[in-house]
C-alpha positions in Angstrom: 14.5 -12.8 10.8 11.9 -14.7 12.9 8.6 -12.9 13.7 7.2 -13.7 17.0 3.8 -12.8 18.5 2.9 -13.7 22.0 -0.9 -13.9 22.6 -1.9 -11.9 25.6 -4.2 -13.2 28.3 -7.2 -11.0 27.4 -6.8 -11.6 23.7 -8.3 -14.3 21.4 -6.4 -16.4 19.0 -8.0 -14.6 16.0 -6.6 -11.3 17.2 -3.2 -12.9 17.7 -3.2 -14.2 14.1 -4.3 -10.7 12.9 -1.3 -9.1 14.8 1.0 -11.8 13.3 -0.2 -11.1 9.7 0.3 -7.4 10.3 3.8 -7.9 11.6 4.7 -10.2 8.6 3.4 -7.6 6.1 5.2 -4.8 7.9 8.5 -6.6 7.9 8.4 -7.3 4.1 9.0 -11.0 4.3 6.3 -11.8 1.7 7.6 -9.2 -0.8 11.1 -10.5 -0.4 9.9 -14.1 -1.0 8.0 -13.1 -4.1 11.0 -11.1 -5.4 13.3 -14.1 -5.0 10.9 -16.7 -6.3 12.3 -16.6 -9.9 15.7 -15.5 -11.2 15.6 -12.1 -13.0 18.2 -11.2 -15.5 20.2 -8.1 -14.5 18.6 -5.9 -17.2 15.1 -6.9 -16.2 15.9 -6.3 -12.5 17.2 -2.8 -13.4 14.1 -2.1 -15.5 11.8 -3.3 -12.7 13.6 -1.2 -10.1 13.2 2.0 -12.2 9.5 1.2 -12.7 9.0 0.8 -9.0 10.8 4.1 -8.4 8.6 5.8 -10.9 5.4 4.4 -9.2 6.6 5.6 -5.8 7.3 9.1 -7.1 3.7 9.5 -8.3 
């Protein structure tokens, strides 16, 4: 899942970096990395999943 941003001719490097950061956030790579950073026991994973569902509902 490589994210690639090509800088246009009329665009500066800063704008290209901004577009890259936006693409990374949109793809969910950072969230996935944080989720996999530590091992979660099955019960804790289930609990966290239900809490996230509860947050999304409200």
